N, C-alpha and C positions, 0 to 999 in steps of 0.2 A: 525584616524577614530573617536574616541570618541568626539573630538572637532567638527567634521562634524555632528555627530549625534545630539549633543546638539544644534548646530546652526540650524539644520533642525527643531527640536522640538520647539525651542524657536520662530523661525520665524512663525511656524504654529499656536502656541498657544498664541502668542501676537497679531496675526492677523494684522501684519504690517511688512514691509521690515526690514531686519537687519540693525542696525546702523553701518555705516562705512564698507560697504561690501568690497570695494576695499582694505581698511586697513586690514581686515580679511584675504583676499587672499594673499596680499603681505607679511603679517606677517607669514603666513604658509610657504610660499616659503623661507622666511628668516630663519625660524627655521630649515627647511630642509637643507639649505646650511650650517648654522652655526653649526649644530649638528655634522658635521664632524671635527670640530675644538675645541671641548671642552673636549675630552675624558680623558685627563691627569689630570683633576680636581679630579680624583679618586686616584691620585698617588703623591699628594703634599709632603707626608712625606716618599716617597720611596727612597730619596737620589738624586732626579733629580736636575738639575741646578736651582738656584733661578730665573735666567733670563727666563728660559723656563717656570718655574712655574708662573711667572708674565704674560707671554703671555696667558697661559690657564686661569688665573684669569680674565684677560680682556675679553677674548672671552666668558667666562661663564657669566660675568656680562652683556655683550652685548646681549646674547641670551635671557636674562630675559626680555628685552625690548619688542620684538614682542610677547612674551608670555603674558605679562601684557596688551599689545594692544588688543590681542584677547579677553581676559577676560573683559577688559573695554568695548569693542564694544558689547559683549553679555549682560553685565549689563545695558549699556545705551539703549539697545534694549527694555528693560522692561519699560522705561520711557514713560508715556502717553499711555501705551498699555491697551487693554481690555483683560486681561489675563484669560485664562481658566485653572483652577487648576485640570487637570486630572492627572492620574497616570504617564504617560510619562513626563508631564511637571514638576511634583514634583521631579522626578529624575534629570531632566535637571537643575532645580533650585538648587538642592542640590549640583550638580557638581560645581557650581560657587564658593561658599565659601570654600568647601573642597579642591578643586584644588588650590584655592588661598592660603590656609594654607600651602599646600604642596610646592608651589612656594616660599613663603616668608621664610619658614624654610630652604629652600635650599641655600639662600644667604650666611649665615654664613659658610656653607660648601664650597662655591665657593671662599671664601677669604682665602688666604694661612695662615694668622695669626690665625684666629679662628679655622680653620680646624685642626691645630696642636693638639688642645685639643679635638675637637669633633670627629675626625677621628676614625672610627672603634668602635664607641660607639652606644648605642641604639638610640641616636638622629638620626643617619643616617637611621636606620630602620624606625623610626617614620616618618621622612621626605619623604623617598622614597615611603612608602606605602600610605601616604596621596596623593601623586601624582598618583601612579599606581593603587592602590586599590580603594580609594574613587574617584579618577579621572576617570580611565578607566572603572572599573567594574560598577560603578554607572551609567555612560553614556550608557554602553552596555545593562544594564538591562532596562533603559528607552527606548532604541531603540528596545528591544525585545517586550515590551508592545505596542510600537507605530506601528511597522510593522507586528505584529502578525496577524491582520485581513487581511493584504495583502498576507501573506504566506499561511494562512489556511482558510480564509473566515469566521472566527469566532473571537469573542472578548474574552479576558481574563477577569475574574471576578474582578470588581473594589474593592470590599470589601477586598478580599484576597490581592489584589495589594497594598492597603493602609497599611494593616498589615505588608506586606513584606517591603514596603518602610520605614515606621517609625522604624521598628525593625532593618533593615539593616543600616540605617544612624546613629542611636543612638549607636548601638553596634560597628560599624566601628570606630566611634569617640572614644568610650570607650577603644578600643584596642590600638589605635596608639597615642592618646594624652599622656597617662602615659609614653609611650616610649620616648617621647621628654624630659620629666622631668627626667626620669632615665638616659638618655644620658647626660644631663647637670650635673647630679650628678656624672658622670664618669663611669657608668656601661658599661663594654665592651660587644660588640655583640658576638654571637656564644658561649656563655657560657651555658652549659647544666643546670647550677645551679647558679643564680645570687648571692647566699649567699657565693659562693666560694671567692668573694672579700669581706673580712670581713668589710672593712671600708664603704661598701655600703649596709650594712644590713638594714638601714632605708628605702631603696627603695624596699625591698622585698614585702611590702604591695602593691605597685603599680604593681609589677609583677603579684601578685595574682588577682588584679582587671582586668588587661589586659587579663589574662587567662580566667576568668569567662565571660568577654565580648566576647571572641573568641568562647566559647561554645554557648553563646547566638546568635552570628552571624550564627553559623551552624544551630541552631534550626529554626531561622527565614527564612532560605532558604527552609525549608520544605513546607510552604504554596505556595512558588513560584513554586517548582517542581510539587506539586499537581495541582496547577492552570494551569501550562503550558500544562501538558499532558491531564488533564481532559478537558481543553478548546478546544483542538484539535478535540475531538469527541463530546463534549456536550456543548461547549460554545455558547453564544448567536450569532445568525447570524445577523451581522449589514448590513447596506446598503453598496454599493461599496466604498464610500468615507466617512467613519465614522468621520474623523477629519476635514472635509471640507478643505482638503489640495488642493493646487494649483500646486503641482509638478506632473510630467508626470506619475509616477508609479501608481497614483491613478486615472488616466484617463481610465484605462481598468478594467475589472471585477476582483474581488478578490475571490479565487486566480486566477492569470492570466491563460487563457486557453492555451492549447498546441500550440506551434508555435507562440505565441505572441512576 
């Protein structure tokens, strides 16, 4: 769903058709099918047969191809576009590099040789959260700003939206980037105290940085929560199609009347 949200917002705010629409669709279908055949890349060091491990290595590498195809189509859609940098579009644009980092950092975990060292370290946490948190949640927040007028007939405040956007993107990166470095230094995940591994004491500073950015991320959600609930009752009333969208949901009044 986040990829669909990002594609929708980019198509609207570049004011042109998506690049390689059929490639996008078939890549999504390919990801759906291949996702049933990669699960044991979580278990390379569990004692499974090396032959079986190689099968899951190959399928994991293959599933990265349609993922990259989707990202490439979305990036190429920006070429020659007359881009509107509104709040939903900023979230959609932030999705592209952050999801890209998540995908690229996953490749060493999909290879059986490098996964021996990186398995169960903070590197896995950093990679996974770049995909799921900066990937999914960034897109979902963009979708909330984009479809808010359709749901409630009012717009969210753009100034609070910008504060929320920059605060969220910067703090998310500040949380998960140090984790990648800590993982490459060998810090195990699920430690209540990273200093418990004495040879990893130099990474404790990174753990502190990550913690402070996590507090910052929490604080930067307060403008969003206030903006959301305040805008339901007091937000500016826009016209029926504030984004000049061409999709069907904007062809009816906002919010849609009963029985629509």
